[in-house]
C-alpha positions in Angstrom: 4.1 -22.4 8.1 6.2 -23.2 4.6 4.7 -19.5 3.9 7.6 -18.2 6.7 10.1 -20.4 5.8 9.8 -19.2 1.7 10.3 -15.3 2.7 13.4 -16.5 4.8 15.3 -18.1 1.5 13.9 -15.3 -0.4 16.1 -13.2 -2.3 16.5 -9.7 -1.1 16.1 -7.9 -4.5 12.3 -10.4 -4.6 11.7 -8.8 -0.6 12.8 -5.2 -2.2 10.3 -5.6 -4.8 7.6 -7.2 -2.9 7.9 -4.5 -0.5 8.2 -1.7 -3.0 4.5 -2.9 -4.4 3.1 -3.5 -0.8 4.2 0.0 -0.2 2.3 1.8 -3.5 -0.6 0.2 -2.7 -0.9 1.3 0.1 -0.1 4.7 -0.7 -2.2 5.0 -3.2 -5.5 3.7 -1.1 -4.3 6.4 1.3 -4.2 8.9 -1.5 -7.6 7.7 -2.7 -9.2 7.9 0.9 -7.5 11.2 1.8 -9.3 13.2 -1.8 -11.9 11.2 -1.4 -12.4 13.1 1.7 -11.3 16.4 0.8 -13.9 16.3 -2.0 -16.8 15.1 0.3 -15.7 17.9 2.2 -15.6 20.5 -0.1 -18.9 19.5 -1.7 -20.9 19.4 1.5 -19.6 22.2 3.3 -20.8 24.9 0.8 
């Protein structure tokens, strides 16, 4: 419960930094999965 209270008191800049970092991490995971699937499809499809 204290984590929720800390997030409510967190400044907007800090929250924005956290959101940006999380977005970049999730985006890079999605790109890695996409390219991995494409490479596997290209290698196994031929």
